[in-house]
C-alpha positions as CSV (number, residue, x, y, z in Angstrom):
1,X,-52.8,258.6,-2.0
2,X,-52.8,262.2,-3.2
3,X,-56.1,264.3,-2.9
4,X,-57.3,265.7,-6.2
5,X,-55.9,269.1,-7.3
6,X,-58.4,271.9,-7.1
7,X,-60.0,272.3,-10.6
8,X,-58.5,275.2,-12.6
9,X,-61.9,276.4,-14.0
10,X,-63.3,276.5,-10.5
11,X,-60.1,278.3,-9.1
12,X,-60.5,281.0,-11.8
13,X,-64.1,281.5,-10.7
14,X,-63.3,281.6,-6.9
15,X,-60.3,283.9,-7.5
16,X,-62.7,286.3,-9.1
17,X,-65.0,286.6,-6.1
18,X,-64.5,289.5,-3.6
19,X,-62.6,288.7,-0.6
20,X,-65.4,289.8,2.0
21,X,-68.0,287.2,1.3
22,X,-65.4,284.4,1.0
23,X,-64.0,285.5,4.3
24,X,-67.5,285.4,5.8
25,X,-68.2,282.0,4.5
26,X,-64.9,280.7,5.8
27,X,-65.5,282.1,9.3
28,X,-69.0,280.8,9.4
29,X,-68.0,277.3,8.2
30,X,-65.1,277.4,10.8
31,X,-67.6,278.4,13.6
32,X,-69.9,275.6,12.6
33,X,-67.5,272.8,11.8
34,X,-64.1,273.5,13.6
35,X,-65.0,275.7,16.6
36,X,-66.9,273.1,18.7
37,X,-63.7,271.1,18.9
38,X,-61.4,274.2,19.3
39,X,-63.3,276.3,21.8
40,X,-61.6,274.8,24.9
41,X,-58.2,276.0,23.9
42,X,-56.7,279.1,25.5
43,X,-57.2,281.6,22.8
44,X,-56.6,284.6,25.0
45,X,-53.0,285.2,23.6
46,X,-54.4,285.4,20.0
47,X,-57.7,287.1,20.6
48,X,-58.2,289.8,18.2
49,X,-55.2,289.2,16.1
50,X,-55.8,289.1,12.3
51,X,-55.0,286.1,10.2
52,X,-54.9,285.3,6.5
53,X,-55.2,282.0,4.7
54,X,-53.9,282.3,1.3
55,X,-54.9,279.4,-1.0
56,X,-52.3,279.9,-3.7
57,X,-53.6,277.6,-6.4
58,X,-57.1,279.0,-6.0
59,X,-55.9,282.6,-5.9
60,X,-58.0,283.6,-2.7
61,X,-57.2,285.1,0.6
62,X,-59.4,284.6,3.5
63,X,-59.1,287.2,6.3
64,X,-60.4,286.5,9.9
65,X,-59.7,287.1,13.5
66,X,-60.1,284.7,16.5
67,X,-61.8,285.6,19.7
68,X,-63.2,283.6,22.7
69,X,-66.5,283.0,21.0
70,X,-65.0,281.9,17.6
71,X,-63.9,283.2,14.3
72,X,-64.8,286.6,12.8
73,X,-64.4,287.6,9.2
74,X,-62.3,290.7,8.5
75,X,-62.9,293.2,5.9
76,X,-59.9,295.3,5.5
77,X,-57.4,292.6,4.3
78,X,-55.0,293.3,7.0
79,X,-53.2,290.4,8.7
80,X,-50.7,289.9,11.5
81,X,-49.8,286.5,10.0
82,X,-50.5,284.9,6.6
83,X,-50.5,281.0,6.0
84,X,-49.9,280.2,2.4
85,X,-50.3,276.7,0.8
86,X,-52.1,275.0,-2.0
87,X,-55.7,273.8,-1.5
88,X,-54.5,270.2,-1.5
89,X,-51.8,271.0,1.1
90,X,-54.5,272.7,3.4
91,X,-56.8,269.7,3.0
92,X,-54.0,267.4,3.8
93,X,-53.2,269.5,7.0
94,X,-56.9,269.5,8.0
95,X,-57.2,265.7,7.6
96,X,-53.9,265.2,9.5
97,X,-52.4,263.5,6.6
98,X,-49.5,265.7,6.6
99,X,-47.4,267.3,9.3
100,X,-47.3,271.1,9.1
101,X,-43.5,271.0,10.0
102,X,-42.9,268.8,7.0
103,X,-44.8,271.2,4.7
104,X,-43.1,274.2,6.3
105,X,-39.4,272.9,5.7
106,X,-40.4,271.7,2.3
107,X,-41.7,275.3,1.5
108,X,-45.1,274.1,0.7
109,X,-46.4,275.9,3.7
110,X,-45.4,279.5,4.2
111,X,-45.8,281.6,7.3
112,X,-45.4,285.3,6.7
113,X,-45.7,288.3,9.0
114,X,-45.7,287.6,12.8
115,X,-44.2,284.0,12.5
116,X,-44.2,283.7,16.4
117,X,-48.0,284.2,16.3
118,X,-48.2,281.7,13.4
119,X,-46.1,279.0,15.2
120,X,-48.2,279.6,18.4
121,X,-51.3,278.9,16.5
122,X,-49.9,275.9,14.6
123,X,-48.7,274.4,17.9
124,X,-52.2,274.9,19.5
125,X,-53.9,273.3,16.6
126,X,-51.4,270.4,16.6
127,X,-52.4,269.6,20.2
128,X,-56.0,268.9,19.1
129,X,-56.6,265.2,18.0
130,X,-58.7,265.0,14.8
131,X,-61.0,262.6,16.5
132,X,-61.6,265.1,19.3
133,X,-62.4,267.8,16.8
134,X,-64.6,265.5,14.7
135,X,-66.5,264.5,17.8
136,X,-67.8,268.1,18.2
137,X,-69.0,268.5,14.7
138,X,-72.6,268.8,13.9
139,X,-75.0,266.7,12.0
140,X,-72.7,263.7,11.2
141,X,-69.9,265.8,9.8
142,X,-67.4,264.3,12.1
143,X,-67.8,260.8,11.0
144,X,-67.8,261.9,7.4
145,X,-64.5,263.7,8.0
146,X,-62.9,260.7,9.6
147,X,-64.2,258.5,6.6
148,X,-62.6,260.9,4.2
149,X,-59.3,260.8,6.0
150,X,-59.4,257.0,5.8
151,X,-60.1,257.2,2.2
152,X,-57.4,259.7,1.5
153,X,-54.8,257.9,3.6
154,X,-55.0,254.7,1.5
């Protein structure tokens, strides 16, 4: 089953928003939802490096860095590595419905800049099982994520 495409009217609205608040919201959501399942990874090799997630069909770029205590939003729009894909493909990656290597070789996921850094992070994230990450999520979000994955994989 395909996930729905990001609605175009909403994409135009999001694209018009400033990058800094969107990056702050992304980092805050990442710290709340994803970091509990990721904090045990060895982030020392990427600490302080700057990342960008470019959601092509939404027209937004999210800038952040990773530290031992989680994600931090970045203001200046500089990135060591940029990951670009559609909102649907990022959702499929997050739900583990799609393999990042498949998306990369089909040119649906682009890694630009320091590709060695990008591949290192990709491999670190691939090593985390969705169930493990979901178990660390607060307030019932983990079971909701797993249910969403089940519905989307039908």
